[in-house]
C-alpha positions as CSV (number, residue, x, y, z in Angstrom):
1,M,19.5,-15.8,-30.7
2,I,15.9,-15.4,-31.9
3,K,15.1,-14.3,-35.5
4,T,12.2,-12.0,-36.3
5,N,10.0,-12.4,-39.4
6,F,11.8,-9.3,-40.7
7,N,15.0,-11.3,-41.3
8,N,13.7,-12.6,-44.6
9,T,16.5,-12.1,-47.1
10,S,14.5,-13.1,-50.1
11,K,13.0,-9.7,-50.7
12,F,16.0,-7.7,-52.0
13,S,16.6,-5.4,-55.0
14,P,19.7,-6.0,-57.0
15,S,22.2,-3.2,-57.4
16,I,25.4,-3.3,-59.5
17,V,28.5,-2.2,-57.6
18,E,31.6,-1.6,-59.7
19,S,34.9,-2.9,-58.5
20,T,38.5,-2.4,-59.9
21,E,38.7,-6.1,-60.2
22,Q,35.2,-7.2,-61.1
23,S,31.5,-6.3,-61.0
24,T,29.6,-7.8,-58.1
25,I,25.9,-7.7,-57.3
26,A,24.9,-6.5,-53.8
27,F,21.4,-7.3,-52.7
28,L,19.7,-4.4,-50.9
29,P,16.6,-4.8,-48.7
30,E,13.3,-3.4,-49.9
31,K,12.2,-0.9,-47.3
32,N,8.5,-1.0,-48.2
33,F,8.4,-4.7,-47.8
34,Y,9.8,-4.5,-44.3
35,K,7.5,-1.6,-43.5
36,I,4.4,-3.7,-44.4
37,E,5.7,-6.6,-42.3
38,Y,6.4,-4.3,-39.4
39,E,2.9,-2.7,-39.5
40,K,1.2,-6.1,-39.6
41,Y,1.8,-6.7,-35.9
42,E,1.8,-3.2,-34.6
43,K,-1.4,-3.3,-32.6
44,S,-0.7,-6.7,-31.0
45,R,2.8,-5.7,-30.1
46,Q,1.6,-2.7,-28.1
47,L,-0.8,-4.8,-26.1
48,I,1.8,-7.5,-25.5
49,V,4.5,-5.1,-24.2
50,N,1.9,-3.3,-22.0
51,D,0.8,-6.7,-20.5
52,I,4.4,-7.7,-19.8
53,K,5.2,-4.2,-18.2
54,E,2.2,-4.6,-15.8
55,R,3.3,-8.1,-14.9
56,I,6.8,-7.0,-14.2
57,E,5.6,-4.1,-12.0
58,Q,3.8,-6.7,-9.9
59,I,6.7,-9.0,-9.8
60,L,9.0,-6.3,-8.6
61,L,6.9,-5.2,-5.6
62,P,9.0,-7.2,-3.1
63,L,12.0,-5.0,-3.9
64,N,13.2,-2.8,-1.0
65,S,13.1,0.2,-3.2
66,N,10.8,1.4,-5.9
67,A,12.0,0.4,-9.4
68,V,10.5,2.3,-12.4
69,V,9.4,0.1,-15.3
70,S,8.8,1.5,-18.8
71,A,7.9,-0.2,-22.1
72,R,8.6,0.7,-25.7
73,I,8.4,-0.7,-29.2
74,K,11.2,0.2,-31.5
75,N,9.8,2.4,-34.3
76,F,10.1,1.3,-37.9
77,E,12.8,3.8,-38.8
78,S,15.0,2.7,-35.8
79,F,14.4,-0.9,-36.7
80,F,15.3,-0.5,-40.3
81,F,18.4,1.7,-39.5
82,K,19.6,-1.1,-37.1
83,H,18.9,-3.7,-39.8
84,I,21.0,-1.8,-42.3
85,R,23.8,-1.2,-39.7
86,L,24.0,-4.9,-39.0
87,L,24.2,-5.7,-42.8
88,K,27.0,-3.1,-43.1
89,A,28.8,-4.9,-40.3
90,G,28.8,-8.1,-42.3
91,D,25.8,-9.8,-40.7
92,N,23.8,-11.2,-43.7
93,T,20.9,-12.4,-41.5
94,P,20.4,-9.7,-38.9
95,K,18.6,-10.6,-35.7
96,I,16.7,-7.8,-34.1
97,T,16.1,-8.8,-30.5
98,D,15.1,-5.5,-29.0
99,L,12.0,-4.8,-31.1
100,L,9.9,-5.1,-27.9
101,G,11.7,-3.6,-24.9
102,I,11.2,-3.2,-21.2
103,R,13.4,-1.1,-19.1
104,I,13.7,-1.5,-15.3
105,I,15.4,1.5,-13.6
106,C,16.6,0.8,-10.0
107,P,17.8,3.3,-7.4
108,F,20.7,1.1,-6.2
109,I,23.1,-1.4,-7.5
110,E,21.9,-4.2,-5.2
111,D,18.4,-3.9,-6.7
112,I,19.7,-5.1,-10.1
113,S,20.5,-8.6,-9.0
114,A,17.3,-8.8,-7.0
115,A,15.3,-7.7,-10.0
116,E,17.1,-10.2,-12.2
117,Q,16.3,-13.0,-9.8
118,L,12.6,-12.1,-9.9
119,I,12.6,-12.0,-13.7
120,N,14.4,-15.4,-13.8
121,K,11.8,-16.8,-11.5
122,N,8.7,-15.6,-13.4
123,F,9.7,-15.8,-17.1
124,K,11.4,-18.2,-19.4
125,V,14.8,-16.6,-20.0
126,K,16.2,-17.3,-23.5
127,E,19.4,-15.3,-23.1
128,K,21.2,-13.0,-20.6
129,E,24.1,-10.6,-21.1
130,K,26.0,-8.2,-18.9
131,K,27.0,-5.3,-20.9
132,G,29.8,-3.1,-19.8
133,H,32.3,-1.7,-22.3
134,A,35.6,-0.7,-21.0
135,T,37.3,0.6,-24.1
136,F,37.4,4.2,-25.3
137,K,36.2,3.1,-28.6
138,E,32.8,2.0,-27.3
139,F,32.4,4.5,-24.5
140,G,30.2,2.0,-22.8
141,Y,27.8,1.7,-19.8
142,E,27.0,-1.1,-17.6
143,S,23.6,-2.8,-18.1
144,T,22.0,-6.2,-17.7
145,H,20.1,-7.4,-20.8
146,I,17.7,-10.3,-20.6
147,L,15.8,-11.9,-23.4
148,I,12.5,-13.5,-22.2
149,K,10.0,-15.5,-24.2
150,I,6.6,-13.9,-24.5
151,P,4.3,-16.0,-22.3
152,D,2.0,-18.2,-24.3
153,E,-1.1,-17.0,-22.5
154,I,-0.3,-13.4,-23.5
155,T,0.2,-14.4,-27.2
156,E,-3.0,-16.4,-27.2
157,E,-4.9,-13.4,-25.9
158,R,-3.2,-10.6,-27.8
159,G,-2.2,-12.4,-31.0
160,E,1.1,-12.9,-32.8
161,A,3.8,-10.2,-32.6
162,G,6.1,-11.3,-35.5
163,I,8.6,-12.1,-32.8
164,D,8.5,-14.3,-29.7
165,I,10.9,-12.5,-27.4
166,V,11.1,-9.3,-25.3
167,E,14.4,-7.6,-24.2
168,I,14.5,-6.4,-20.6
169,Q,17.2,-4.0,-19.6
170,I,18.0,-3.5,-15.9
171,R,20.0,-0.5,-14.9
172,T,20.5,1.9,-12.0
173,I,19.3,5.5,-12.4
174,L,22.9,6.7,-13.1
175,Q,23.6,3.9,-15.6
176,D,20.5,4.8,-17.5
177,A,21.5,8.5,-17.5
178,W,24.9,7.6,-19.0
179,A,23.3,5.2,-21.5
180,E,20.9,7.9,-22.8
181,V,23.6,10.5,-23.2
182,E,26.0,8.0,-24.8
183,H,23.3,6.9,-27.3
184,E,23.0,10.5,-28.5
185,L,26.7,11.4,-28.5
186,V,28.2,8.2,-29.9
187,Y,25.7,5.6,-31.2
188,K,23.5,8.0,-33.2
189,A,26.2,10.4,-34.1
190,E,27.9,10.4,-37.5
191,F,31.3,10.3,-35.9
192,S,32.9,9.3,-32.6
193,P,35.4,11.4,-30.8
194,F,38.9,10.2,-31.4
195,D,41.1,12.9,-29.8
196,E,42.5,11.9,-26.4
197,P,41.2,14.9,-24.4
198,M,37.6,14.1,-25.5
199,K,38.2,10.4,-24.7
200,R,39.5,11.3,-21.2
201,K,36.5,13.5,-20.6
202,L,34.0,10.8,-21.5
203,A,35.9,8.3,-19.5
204,A,36.0,10.6,-16.5
205,V,32.2,11.1,-16.6
206,N,31.6,7.4,-16.8
207,A,33.9,6.7,-13.9
208,S,32.3,9.5,-11.8
209,L,28.8,8.0,-12.4
210,S,30.1,4.5,-11.5
211,L,31.7,5.8,-8.3
212,A,28.5,7.7,-7.4
213,D,26.5,4.4,-7.8
214,I,29.0,2.6,-5.5
215,I,28.8,5.4,-2.9
216,F,25.0,5.5,-3.0
217,Q,25.0,1.7,-2.4
218,E,27.4,2.1,0.5
219,I,25.2,4.7,2.1
220,R,22.2,2.5,1.5
221,S,23.9,-0.4,3.2
222,Y,24.9,1.8,6.1
223,Q,21.4,3.0,6.5
224,R,20.0,-0.5,6.5
225,K,22.6,-1.5,9.2
226,Y,21.8,1.6,11.2
227,S,18.1,1.0,11.0
228,K,18.4,-2.6,12.0
229,E,20.5,-1.6,15.1
230,M,18.0,1.2,15.9
231,D,15.1,-1.2,15.8
232,K,16.8,-3.6,18.2
233,R,17.7,-0.7,20.5
234,R,14.1,0.6,20.5
235,E,12.7,-2.8,21.2
236,S,15.0,-3.4,24.3
237,F,14.3,0.2,25.5
238,F,10.5,-0.1,25.3
239,Q,10.7,-3.5,27.0
240,K,12.6,-1.9,29.9
241,I,9.9,0.8,30.0
242,E,7.1,-1.7,30.2
243,E,8.9,-3.7,32.9
244,S,9.5,-0.5,34.8
245,T,6.1,1.2,34.6
246,D,3.4,-1.3,33.8
247,K,4.2,-3.4,36.8
248,L,3.3,-0.4,38.9
249,L,-0.2,-0.8,37.6
250,F,-0.8,-4.5,37.4
251,S,1.6,-6.1,40.0
252,E,0.6,-6.5,43.6
253,E,4.1,-5.8,44.6
254,Q,4.0,-2.2,43.5
255,N,7.0,-1.1,45.6
256,E,9.3,-3.7,44.1
257,K,12.6,-2.1,43.2
258,I,13.5,-2.1,39.6
259,G,16.7,-4.3,39.4
260,I,19.9,-3.3,37.8
261,P,20.8,-5.7,34.9
262,D,23.8,-8.0,35.6
263,I,26.6,-6.4,33.6
264,S,29.5,-8.0,35.5
265,N,30.6,-10.0,32.5
266,I,30.4,-7.2,30.0
267,N,33.5,-6.4,28.0
268,N,34.0,-2.7,28.4
269,I,37.0,-2.4,26.1
270,S,36.2,0.4,23.6
271,V,36.6,-0.3,20.0
272,Y,37.2,3.4,19.3
273,S,39.8,4.2,16.7
274,E,41.4,7.5,16.0
275,N,40.4,7.2,12.4
276,A,36.8,6.2,13.1
277,S,34.1,8.4,11.7
278,I,31.0,9.5,13.6
279,D,28.9,7.1,11.5
280,D,31.3,4.2,12.5
281,L,31.2,5.1,16.1
282,L,27.4,5.4,16.1
283,V,26.9,2.0,14.6
284,N,29.5,0.5,17.0
285,A,27.6,2.2,19.9
286,L,24.2,0.9,18.8
287,S,25.6,-2.6,18.3
288,A,27.1,-2.6,21.8
289,H,23.8,-1.2,23.1
290,N,21.8,-3.9,21.5
291,Q,24.1,-6.6,22.9
292,N,23.5,-5.2,26.4
293,R,27.1,-3.9,26.6
294,F,25.8,-0.7,28.1
295,N,29.1,0.7,29.5
296,D,30.8,0.2,26.1
297,A,27.9,1.8,24.4
298,I,28.0,4.8,26.8
299,N,31.8,5.1,26.1
300,Q,31.2,5.1,22.3
301,Y,28.5,7.8,22.6
302,S,30.8,9.9,24.8
303,K,33.6,9.6,22.1
304,I,31.2,11.0,19.5
305,L,30.3,13.9,21.8
306,E,34.1,14.6,22.2
307,L,34.3,15.2,18.4
308,K,31.9,18.1,18.9
309,P,29.5,17.5,16.0
310,D,26.7,20.0,15.3
311,N,23.9,20.5,17.7
312,T,21.4,18.2,15.9
313,I,23.8,15.3,16.1
314,C,24.8,16.1,19.6
315,S,21.1,16.0,20.7
316,L,20.7,12.7,19.0
317,I,23.7,11.2,20.7
318,Y,22.7,12.5,24.1
319,K,19.3,10.9,23.6
320,H,20.9,7.6,22.8
321,R,23.3,7.8,25.7
322,G,20.4,8.6,28.0
323,M,18.6,5.5,26.8
324,A,21.8,3.4,27.5
325,N,22.0,5.0,31.0
326,F,18.4,4.2,31.6
327,A,18.9,0.6,30.4
328,C,21.5,0.1,33.2
329,S,19.3,2.0,35.7
330,C,21.6,5.0,35.9
331,Y,18.5,7.2,36.2
332,N,20.1,10.5,37.2
333,E,22.6,10.3,34.4
334,A,19.8,9.4,32.0
335,I,17.9,12.6,33.1
336,D,21.0,14.7,32.5
337,D,21.4,13.3,29.0
338,F,17.8,13.9,28.1
339,N,18.0,17.4,29.5
340,N,21.0,18.1,27.2
341,A,19.3,16.5,24.2
342,F,16.3,18.8,24.6
343,A,18.4,21.9,25.3
344,L,20.2,21.4,22.0
345,D,17.0,20.6,20.0
346,N,13.8,22.0,21.5
347,K,11.7,20.0,18.9
348,S,13.0,16.7,20.3
349,Y,9.7,15.5,21.8
350,K,11.2,12.0,22.3
351,A,13.9,13.4,24.7
352,V,11.3,14.9,27.0
353,Y,9.1,11.8,26.7
354,Y,12.0,9.6,27.7
355,R,12.7,12.0,30.6
356,G,9.1,11.6,31.7
357,V,9.6,7.8,31.7
358,V,12.5,8.1,34.0
359,H,10.5,10.3,36.3
360,S,7.7,7.8,36.3
361,V,10.2,5.0,37.2
362,L,11.5,7.2,40.0
363,K,7.8,7.8,41.0
364,I,8.1,11.5,40.6
365,F,4.8,11.6,38.8
366,S,4.1,15.3,38.8
367,S,7.4,15.8,36.9
368,A,6.6,12.9,34.6
369,I,3.2,14.5,33.8
370,D,4.9,17.8,33.0
371,D,7.4,16.0,30.6
372,Y,4.6,14.1,28.9
373,T,2.6,17.2,28.5
374,L,5.6,19.1,27.0
375,S,6.2,16.2,24.6
376,L,2.6,16.2,23.5
377,S,2.6,19.9,22.9
378,I,5.4,19.3,20.3
379,N,3.8,16.2,18.8
380,P,0.2,15.5,19.9
381,Y,-0.1,12.3,17.9
382,Q,1.8,10.0,20.3
383,S,-0.4,7.1,21.6
384,F,2.5,5.8,23.8
385,C,3.0,9.2,25.4
386,L,-0.7,9.6,26.1
387,F,-0.7,6.1,27.7
388,R,2.2,6.9,29.9
389,R,0.7,10.2,31.0
390,A,-2.6,8.3,31.8
391,Q,-0.6,6.0,34.1
392,A,1.0,9.0,35.8
393,Y,-2.4,10.6,36.4
394,Y,-3.6,7.2,37.8
395,H,-0.8,7.2,40.4
396,I,-1.7,10.7,41.7
397,G,-5.3,9.6,41.9
398,D,-6.7,11.7,39.0
399,Y,-8.7,8.8,37.5
400,P,-10.9,10.9,35.1
401,Q,-7.9,12.5,33.5
402,A,-6.2,9.1,33.3
403,L,-9.3,7.7,31.6
404,S,-9.4,10.6,29.1
405,D,-5.7,10.1,28.1
406,C,-6.2,6.3,27.9
407,E,-9.2,6.7,25.6
408,N,-7.2,9.2,23.4
409,S,-4.3,6.7,23.3
410,L,-6.6,3.9,22.1
411,A,-8.1,6.2,19.5
412,L,-4.6,6.4,18.0
413,E,-3.7,2.8,18.6
414,P,-6.8,0.6,19.2
415,G,-4.7,-2.6,19.3
416,N,-2.7,-1.6,22.4
417,K,-3.6,-4.5,24.8
418,S,-2.0,-2.8,27.8
419,A,-4.1,0.3,27.2
420,V,-7.2,-1.8,26.9
421,K,-6.4,-3.5,30.2
422,F,-5.6,-0.2,31.8
423,R,-9.0,1.3,30.7
424,D,-10.8,-1.7,32.3
425,L,-8.9,-0.9,35.5
426,L,-9.9,2.7,35.4
427,H,-13.6,1.8,34.8
428,E,-13.4,-0.3,37.9
429,K,-11.9,2.6,39.9
430,L,-14.6,5.0,38.6
431,K,-17.3,2.3,39.0
432,M,-18.5,2.8,35.5
């Protein structure tokens, strides 16, 4: 543990304390001496703690979620109160390690260990402690406390601080909320609640906050898994679109039939469980979808629809099932699913866009144009939809309108190489 310059026990005032057995001399600290020592480093401490705060904010940028960093200097009264408290507890040489403090508040439990690793990597760690009191007596909270050495380059620039360490506390939002309330109710209070009902109430609050943190983390983990599966599904779906539509523009064999993927070896056994939640079924379905087990994915999506969720969820599931049907070239079934998705949610511009893609693959270009136009009326900022409508106009011979849509698509997404290539093709057609 690191001592501060305030732990000098030579500056004390004698006081006579009478005892039934004998008289003893107790040495009491002189408050004014400590105040002078405290104020000597006040300005440099503020600069140092601000520098470290800014450095930590930069260090934590790689985290998946936004952590809030704050800095504080323990004021003199709090410092002296803690010094006296430690003396009363029998510590003759109190060591105040949290004079300079940084607090990192993370949204999720998983962020704590990630933040801790980044601190370890970028600072010289002197001490580390996981605090989590379990007894009623302490009414504790969980928190990670790390003592770091003030970097030499900061001390050289800002001056001495009378101490060479900074305490960093890392907590979740809920852990911090509990710590703040506990500090007021227990730590700073003149008494602690001893009656059992009060103890049980405090324990229940603490347990509820801990459970909430765990649930938030579970939701976060589910979202990450769901997002990962969704990204894979979108990638495979858009690849299928490109293979099905772009070849009509750039391949000499424009009438080539779009082949049905070989799914003869696919295991179509459903993993549906009577106790499975909609979330579980959806992740299972997306996972099967991403593994090209399209029939299994379609079965999972159908099981979700049998549970009759609300219209918004049903629309989403119909859209996913339509994409799975499209992936295995079941085009009529895909159109039916996209129809149902849009009927349940008339703001689902992606459902009508996907329906337009199917119509394009089936070379029903007038219907495709109608679908793309409807989708763009709901959300006009779709470069991919403008690009696909441009292709459909091309196939019905409307080259000026195709060029207009292509230019608008490139305005939204200049890096689309396929759109650039298509624009060149249109220039040729129009002899521009």
